[in-house]
C-alpha positions, 0 to 999 in steps of 0.5 A: 217239507218232505224234501227238506226233511230228506235233505236234513237227514242226508246232511245229518248222515253226511255230518255223522259219516264225516265225524265217524271218518274223522274219529277213525282217521284220528284213531288211525293217526294215534295208532300210527304215532304209537307204532312209530314211537315203538319203532323209535324205541326199538331203533334206540335199543338196537343202536344202544346194543350196537354201540355196546357190541361195537365198543366191546369189539373195538376194545377186543381189537385194540387189546389184540393190537396192543398185544401184537405191538408189545410182542413186536416191541419185545422182538425189537428189543431182543434184536437190538440186544443181539445187535449190540452184542454182535457189535461188541463182539466185532469190536473185541475181535478187531481189538484182538486182531490188532493185538495179534497183528502187533504181536506177530510184528514183534515176533517177526522182528525177534525172528529176524533179529535171531536170524541175523545173530545166527548169521553173524556167528 
């Protein structure tokens, strides 16, 4: 009888210890879950901040590129304008050159005619 009582006490103690360990494990598991939820919330907050910062940075870089592109387009337009002016000036100079060559030919013919008229005198 004494042995049964000791065995019953021992089984009861083992049972109580198992319950206590289960409760402790359950508390640890709940604490771990709470910590994991907090970590997840921190990660989501950090991701949101990074997206915002990244988006702002992307917007800033995009604005810089847009500004550079606009400056280059302005330079290109200016160079195209200068090129057009140079082509126009070149065309005008060729026309003037042709006109001068024509006038020179007329003057030479007149000069030759005058020389020929003088020689006849």
